[in-house]
Every structure is written in structure tokens, then in C-alpha cells.
N, C-alpha and C positions, 0 to 999 in steps of 0.2 A: 617783483619783490625787491629788488635793486633800489627802485624810487622808495618804496617804504623804507629800507633800510637809512637810506639817505636821508630821508624826512625825520625819521625817528632820532638819528644821530645829530642832526642840524638843530633839533629842539631839545638836547642837552640828555636823550636817552644813551643808556650803553646796550649794546645789542650783543647776543649771543647765538650761537648755534647749539641745538640740543637735539643730537640724531642719534639714532640705534647703530648707524655706521661706525667704522673703526676710526680713533682719534689720531692714529699714527696715519692712516688713508686721508683724513680731512684736514688737517692741520697744515699741510705744504701748501696748500693752493687757497684756503678760505680768505687767506688776507687779500691776494691778489684779485679774487674772484667777487666777494662779497664785502670787502672790506672790514673784516673781523678778523682781529689778530688770533694767533694760535692759542693764547692763554685764555680766550673767550670762547674756545669751542670744546663741548662736552659730549663725549660719546660712550662708545662701547671699548673696552679696552683688555688686552692679554697680560697676564701676570708677566712680571720683570723681577729679574733678581741681579744684584750687583756682584760682580767677579773680577780677580786681578788675573789677567794673562798677559805672562812674561812682563811682568812688572807696570802693564797699562790697565788702568780702569776701565771696564765695560759693563755696558747693562746687557743681559741675554734674555731673549724671549723665552718664556716656559710654553708647553703647550697645554696652557690652561686659561679658561676665561677668568679674567677679574672681577669684570663688571658689564652687564647687559644694560645699556641705556635704553630701554624701549618700555612701554606701557607702565607699569608701577616703578619701573626704575626710574624714570625721567624725573618725577618730583622728588624722589630720594637724591639724585645726582645733583639736581638745581641746588637743594637744600644743601648739601654737602660742601659742593664746590662755589656756589656763588653767596649762598648764606642768607638771600632773600626771597622771598616770594615774588613772581613776576608780578607787573601790573598789567601787562598785556603778553599774549602769547598767540602764536600762530602755528597750526598743523595742517598737515596733508596725508596724513597715513592713521590706519587703526591705532598703530603704535603712540599716537600723541592725546588720546582721548584723557587719559588719566592726568597728563600736563596740563590740558585746557581746564580739566575739572578742579584742580588744585590753585590754578591761578586763579578763577572765577570765585573761589569760596573766600578770598582774601577781604579784608576790610577795606572799604573805600572803592572808589571808581575802578572799576576791572573791565578787560576786555580779552575775549577770546574769538580766534577767527579758525575756522576749520573749511579749508579748501575742498570741496566734496569732487573728487575726480570720477566722472562717470563715462568718459570716451576712453575705452581701454585701446582703440585705435591709435589716438594721439598721446596717450599718457597710461595711467592706470587706472582701472575702476575699483574703486574703494566703497563698498556699500554694509559690511559686516557691522561695525562699530556705529557707523554715522546714525543710523536708527536709534541706537541706545542712547546716544549725546543728545537728539532731539526729544526724546522722551523725557530723559533727565532733568533737561533743561526746562520743558514746560511744567514737569511736576514740582521742580523747586521753585519756579516762579508761582506757581499756584499756592503753595506751601507759604512763601514768604508774604504773598499779598494777602491770603487768609490771617497770618498773624500781624500783619499792618506794618510789616517791616520794608514793604516794595512799594513804592509809589508810582502811579501809572500814568 
């Protein structure tokens, strides 16, 4: 993944992390590990409010979820925070399916890659949504080919 990120940036792409994890957890280390600055990290968030404490402005975390950046939330977060549909997206969990579908539905060349983890001993085994992705991709390809919109 590090080599892919380097390659994309060297060729003029702007890279983002879009994760179901919390942004307050990911932002402090994303730049050092992946070369992605904190403002290019999109994730789940907790509600926060502004208060004055003894004359000092502070942000106070509330015991309430602000946004859950997973599944249907990922395309929404990308739209709201980036303002562009990706031309390439990479996923490794069931929560990435909708982001990959949304990416490939855009006009022009698009690319989506799902890393299917099947080895629960070394990583995690994800199988639930992957089958749906494969089926929807095949069905979509057949529909577009039949309508004459897909060149083979």
C-alpha cells in the first residue's frame, strides 16, 4: 500500500484515507505512516462543542456519535468533505463496498480494488459482502454490454 500511495502521488494524484475508524485516532499518525496529512483523513467522529473554561476556549467531546463513516456513510463523507467522486478507490473490508460502487459509477475511466482477506490467521477473513460485490459487478457489466455502453 505504501508503494501504491507513493506512485499515485508521484503521478499527480491526491490521496486520502477514508475509514470507519475515528478521525481523532487516525489523524495523529497518518502522515508519518502513510504520508497523508490529517486534513486528508476522513473518518467517524464524535460530536464536539465549543465552551469557555475560565476564560480559555476549549472543545468538549460529547457522548454522542456525530458521523459513522462506514458502508453508505463513506460516499456521503467523500462527497461532503472532498467534493469530488474518486476516480480510484481501494478497500479491504465489508464497509468499503458502497465506496467502491460509488467510485466506479462515475463517468470516465474508474478503478476500484477490493483486497479480499481470506486468511483469518494472518489478517481477517471477510466474505459477507465480497460475493455481493462480485455479483453486482457482473450484472452491471452484462447490462452495460447489452445496452452497448461497454466495449470489450
